[in-house]
C-alpha positions in Angstrom: 43.4 -35.9 -66.2 40.9 -33.6 -68.0 37.3 -33.1 -66.8 34.7 -31.8 -69.2 31.6 -30.1 -67.9 29.0 -29.8 -70.7 25.8 -28.0 -69.6 22.8 -28.2 -71.9 19.6 -26.2 -71.5 16.9 -28.2 -73.2 14.2 -27.0 -75.5 10.7 -27.2 -74.1 9.4 -30.7 -74.1 12.7 -32.3 -75.2 13.8 -33.9 -72.0 12.7 -37.5 -72.7 14.0 -37.4 -76.2 17.3 -35.9 -74.9 17.7 -38.7 -72.4 17.0 -41.3 -75.0 19.3 -39.7 -77.6 22.2 -39.7 -75.1 22.0 -43.4 -74.0 24.2 -44.7 -76.8 26.6 -41.8 -76.5 27.1 -42.5 -72.8 27.4 -46.3 -73.2 29.9 -46.1 -76.1 31.9 -43.3 -74.5 32.4 -45.3 -71.4 34.1 -48.0 -73.5 36.6 -45.7 -75.1 40.3 -45.9 -74.5 41.2 -43.0 -72.1 37.7 -42.5 -70.7 37.6 -42.5 -66.9 34.0 -41.5 -66.4 31.1 -40.2 -68.5 27.9 -39.4 -66.7 24.7 -37.3 -67.2 23.2 -35.2 -64.4 20.0 -33.3 -64.0 20.2 -29.9 -62.3 18.4 -30.2 -59.0 16.9 -26.6 -59.4 16.1 -26.7 -63.1 15.0 -30.1 -64.6 15.5 -28.6 -68.1 19.2 -28.3 -67.5 21.3 -31.4 -68.0 25.0 -31.7 -67.6 27.5 -34.2 -68.8 30.5 -34.6 -66.6 33.3 -36.5 -68.4 36.7 -37.5 -67.2 39.4 -38.2 -69.7 43.0 -39.4 -69.4 44.4 -36.7 -71.8 43.7 -34.5 -74.8 44.4 -37.4 -77.2 41.5 -39.4 -75.7 39.2 -36.4 -76.1 40.2 -36.0 -79.7 39.5 -39.7 -80.4 36.1 -39.3 -78.6 35.2 -36.2 -80.7 36.0 -38.2 -83.9 33.9 -41.2 -82.9 30.7 -42.2 -84.7 28.5 -42.1 -81.6 29.8 -38.5 -80.7 29.2 -37.3 -84.3 25.7 -38.8 -84.2 25.0 -36.9 -81.0 26.3 -33.6 -82.5 23.9 -34.1 -85.4 20.9 -34.7 -83.1 21.8 -32.1 -80.5 20.3 -28.9 -82.3 16.8 -30.3 -82.2 16.9 -31.0 -78.4 19.2 -28.3 -76.9 18.4 -24.6 -76.8 21.8 -23.5 -75.4 24.8 -24.7 -73.5 28.4 -24.4 -72.7 31.4 -26.8 -72.6 34.2 -26.2 -70.2 37.4 -28.2 -69.8 39.3 -28.5 -66.5 42.7 -29.9 -65.8 43.3 -31.7 -62.5 46.1 -30.0 -60.5 
């Protein structure tokens, strides 16, 4: 299993638009073959920091996800909402 932690620091005033823009991404990603979990979290100390925590069966599932229409739509929208971020992959031991 692979866990992805994708932290996003939002642009000022973008929080509501960010949440709305990610609804379809989350709903459709949860339906994908090989998806175990796909959730969005808000940092308890910084409400402008949002984090996706995703769990995938394997790398092939992640590659299919990254090729999906809903993911590509999100990537196109992301620059107007997110100031910075990082994506880290973890493998369960």
